[in-house]
N, C-alpha and C positions, 0 to 999 in steps of 0.2 A: 313609300312605306305603306303597308296595308293595315287593315283593322287588327289582324292577328299580331302584327309587330307592335302596334300601339298598346294593346292590352297586355302584352307579355312583360311590360315594365313592372307588373305586380307579382313577380315570381318570388319565392322564398329568399329572404335575405341571409347573408352569411352569418349574422349574429345569432341565428337559431330561431328567430321569429319567422312566421309564415304569413303572407298576405294572400288571401284567396277571395273569390267572389264570382259574380256573374253580371253581365249586361244583357238586358232583355227588352224586346219590343213586342207588345201584344195589342191586337186590334179585335174589337167585337162589334158586330152589326146587329142591332135589334130589328127583326124583320116584320114584326106585327105593326099594323098601321097605328100611328105614323112611323114608318121605318126611320131609323136614325143610328148614328154611331154612338154606342154606349161606352166604348173604351178605345182610346188611341194613346196608350201609355208606354213611356220609356222608363225603365227601372235600372238603377245601378245599386248593387249590393256588394259591400266590401267587408271583409273580416280579417283580423289579424290575431295571432296567438303567439305565446311564447312562455318562457320559464324564467322566474326570478331566482329560484333556487331549486334544490332537489325536492322540497316540500311544497313549493308555491308556484302555481301556473296562473296565467291570465288569458283572457279572451276579450276582444273588443270588436263589435260589428255595427255597421250602420247602413242605412238605406235611403236613397233619394228617388222619388217618383215625380214625374211630370206627365199630366194627362191633358191632351188637347181636345178630347171629345166634348166635354161640357160646354166649352166656349164656342166650338164650332156649331153645336146644337143648342144655341141660346134660346131658341123658340120652344125647346122641349124641356130644358132644365131650369128651375128657378135660380135666382141669383145666389141663394144660400148653398145650393148644391154645387154650383160652379166654383164658388170660393172654397168649398170643402174639398173638392177633388182636383183642383187645378195643379197643385204641387204639394209635396210633403217631404220633410226630412226627419228622420228619427234615429235614435240610438236603439239598435235591436238587442244587443247583449253587451254587458260590461261587467265582468265579474272576476273574482279571484277564486281559485281552487286551492285549498290548503289541506294537506294530508298530515294526519297525526295518529299514527298507529292504526287501530281498527276504526278510527273516526275520520271521515272526510267532511270538509266544510266548503260550501259555495256561498260567497257573499257578493251581492250586486244584482244587476238586472239580468234575468235568466228565464229560460223556459223550464216549466215544471209540468211534466206530462204523466198523469196517473192512470191513463187509460186511452186506448185508441181502437176504434172500430172503423168500418168502411163507410165513408160518405156522410156520417152524422156523429154528433158528440153525445157521450153519455157520462162515463166516469172521469173524463178529462175536465174536472170541475175547476181546477186552479187556473187554467189558461183563459185569459181574455182573448177576444177574437175581433178581427176586422170583418164585419158582416155586411159591408156595403156591396158585396157580390154574393150574398147569402153564404152557402157552404161550397161554392164552386171552386175557389182557388185551392191549390195544394195546401194541406193543413199546416205544414211548416212555414208557409208564407203568410197565412191568415192569422196564426196565433200571435198575440201581443204579449211580450215577456212581462214579468213582474219584478219589481224591486224587492228582493227577498233575502233572507238568511236561512240557509238550509244546512242541517246537520244529518249525516248518514252514518249508521253503524253497521258493519258487516260481520255477522256471526257465522257459525258453521251451519250453512244451509238456510239461513234467514237473513233478513235485511230490515233495519228500522230506520225511519226517517222522521225528523221534526222540521216543521216549516213555520216561519214567521214572515209576514208581509206587512210592513208598517204603513206603506202608502200604496194601496192596491190600484191596479189598472182595471178598467172595465171595457166592455165591448164598444167598438166604434161602429155605431149603427148608421152613421151618415145623417142626412137631413131629409125632411119630408119633401117628396117629389123625386127622390132617387129611385132607380129601377128596382131596388130590393129593400126599400124601407120596410121594417118589420111589422108595422101596425096598420091595419086596414080600418079606416074610419069613414063615416058617411060624408058625402060631398058637402063642402062648406065648413067642415071641422077645422078648427084652429089648433095649432100646437104651440105651447108656451115654452118650448125648448126642453132642455134636459138638465135635471138637477143632479150633477155628478157629486160623489162623496167628497167631503172636505178632507184635506190631508192632515188628519189628527188621529191620535192613537185610539180614540173611541171607534174609529172605522177600520182598525187594522184587521187583517186576516191571520188565522193561525190554524194549524192542523198537524196530524200525526198519521203515519202510514206504516203498516207492518206487512212484509211479504215473506213467503217461504216456499221452498220446493219440497212437496210431500208426495212420495210415491209417484213421481213423474208429473204431478199436478203443480203448476205454478199459480199460487193463490195469494191474494192480498186483501187487506181490509183497511179502511181509513175513516177518520173523523175530520171534518173541515167546517170551521166557523168563519163566515165571510160576509162581505158586502157583495151581493149578487152581481156577477159580471153582466148578466142580461137585465135590461130595464123592465119595469112594470109601468104601464101607462095609466096614470091617475086622471080621473075626470075632475078638473078644477074649475070648470064653468059650464053653464048650460045655455046661456044666451049671449053669444053663440056657444055651441058645444066646443069645449076646449080641453085638451089633454096635455099633461106634462109627464115626461119620462123620468122616473125615479128608480133608485137602486136600494132594495130592501136588505135588511140583515137576515141571513138564513143560516140554518144548520144542515149539514149533509153527512150521512153515514153511508158508506159504500163498500163494495167488494168487487173484485175481478178474479177471473180464473182463465187458464189456458192449459191445454193438454194435447201433446203430440200423439195422435192415434196411429201413426205410421203412414196410413194412406191419406190423412188429412189432419188439420189442426182445428180443435174445438176451442172456441173462446166465448166468454160471456162477461157481462158487467151489470151491476145493479146499484141504484142510488136512491136512498130515501131522503127527501127534502122537506123541512119544516120552515115556516115563516114566509113562504111565498104567497102572493095574492094573484087573483085571476079576474079578468074582466067579465062583467055580467050585464044583461039587459035590464036587470031590476033597477028601476029608477030610484028606489029608496035606499039602495046599498051605498054606504059611505064611499065617496070617490069613485063610484061605479065598480067596486071591487068586492070580491069575497075571498076569504082565506081557505086554503086547503093544503094538507100534507099530500105529497105525491110519492109514488114509487115508479121510477123509470128502470126498465130492464131490457137487455138485449142478449141474444144468443146467436152465434154464427159459426159456420163451418167453412174452412178454407181448404180447397182440394186442388192440388196440382195434378195435371193429366198429361201423360206422354211427353213430359219435359218441356212442352211449349204452350200448354194450356193452363190457365188458372181460373177456377170457378169459386166464387165466394157467395154465400147466401146467408141472410140474417133475418130474424124475426125480432121486432122490438115493440114495446108497449109502454104506456103510462096509465097508472090508475090514480084517480083522485079519490081520497078517502072521504072528503066532504064534497057533495055535489048538489047544492041547492038549485031550484028551478032558475033558469035564466043564465046559468054559466055558459060561456061561449063554447067551451070544449066539452066533449062527451066524457062521461064518467070513466070509460075505458077506451083510450085511444090506442089503436094498433096499426102496425105497418110492417112492411117487408122490403128487403133490398136484394138485388141480384147483380153481381158483377161477373162478366165473362171477358177474359183477356187472352189474346193469342199472339205469340211472338213469331215473327217471320225472319229467321236468321238473327244476326247481331244488330241489325240496323232498324228494323221496322217492328212495330207492334200495333195491334188494333184492340180497342176495348169498348165495351158498352156497360154503363151503370144505369140500372133502373131502380128507383125508389118510389114506393107508393104507400099512401095511407089506406088501411083497410077499414077506416071509419068514415070514408067520404071526404077526405081532405085533399084528394087529387094525387098527382104523380109527377115525377121528374125523370126524364130520359136524357142520358148523356153519352152519345157515341163520340169516339175520338180516335185519331191515328197519330202515332209518334214516330218521327224519323230521327234516329241518332246518327247524324251525318258523319261524325268522327268523335274522338274522345272529348272534344271541346264544344262542338256545335250540336244543337238539338232544335228540331222543328216540331210543331204540333198544330193540329187543326181539328175542329169538332163542332158539335151543336150542344146547346143547353135548352131543353124543351120542357115546358111546364104545362099542366092541364088540371082542370077541376074547378070547384066552386070558388067564388071570389074571396071567401073568408077561410079557405082551407090552408093547411100548412104549406102545400105546394101550389095549389090553385090560385092563391093570391098573386103569384108572379106570372100568370098566364100571358100577360101582355109584354113580358120581358124576355120572350124566347129570342135566342141569338145564335149567330154563327161566329166563330172566332178562329184566329190564327195567332201563333206565338213563335218567336225565334229567340233562342237563348245562346249566349256565348259564355261558357265557363272558363275560368282561368285560375 
């Protein structure tokens, strides 16, 4: 009996429910000195779905990971990193879909995606993320679902959405010493851990979103009050220098749009955020932080060419409305991305994604090839290359350049 036969036990059942998923092995080798294995991970993802009645459907999915790289490279990774990455089991989605006329309700652990651009996150403010590999994994795999109640109303040409998250999930940033830990600090700095939000109603998230199709323009606007999924690093000690990751309460007002131009698709997103704090070199600043409202925005163009080429380009920026001396980030942060994809028949494709800060924060270059062996098997190989200053958005990962391979069996 081969691997295909073993995995075929998870075919749809006669009861009408369906079990699907994938098994995957991925390996990554960081080649900067000291070179080391940064990932040797086996992953099993299973999901089932079914119908309880004409108006009620359900979905349940889970994932198990086991990564041998941290223990093999015990001289590279601290004990906390090894414990964090050794193995993990989680419920991915667990919800009921209830249809009631023009209203649809989704109750339980679920993905809520309010925006999606290439390579980076902007209006996708609801999703928490597993950032232990920065933004390198496929977005559907790095997103962390939320326990939520969502109500959607479908009108003639428009769509309304109400969202309540009683116990929010936040980003999984890993532990200090990981390849892609998000905070760069001077040597000798200590970390006092992460203060994650308590599961109480005072920390709940809620929001509303309205979208419509107007003269061929797909537009939406939203308001979201939340515990920030991304942490802010508070300076809680000076001798030695000590930081603690905390999650602030923030307000976000955003908008998205897309338009099919015939020869291309034009897309854009913008989000105004209030309540967020930023690190500063000003020793007198409380907790080493200053507050500033921000505006993040991005505009992109996706162009298919000759049925086998796809070119996507984006310009993005962040403006800090308050920018006192000493703030780590520039008042106007700018960047750009370029993706070029080429298909070679039904089985092969090659792709290069380049993302760069235009404000001196470095760059990220990601070439890869994909081999769709058949309907169930997929192979992938590529490079993740970073460059730039040590405190830049991309340059901080300059020593984490890696080559990787991945094999996935879908069923």
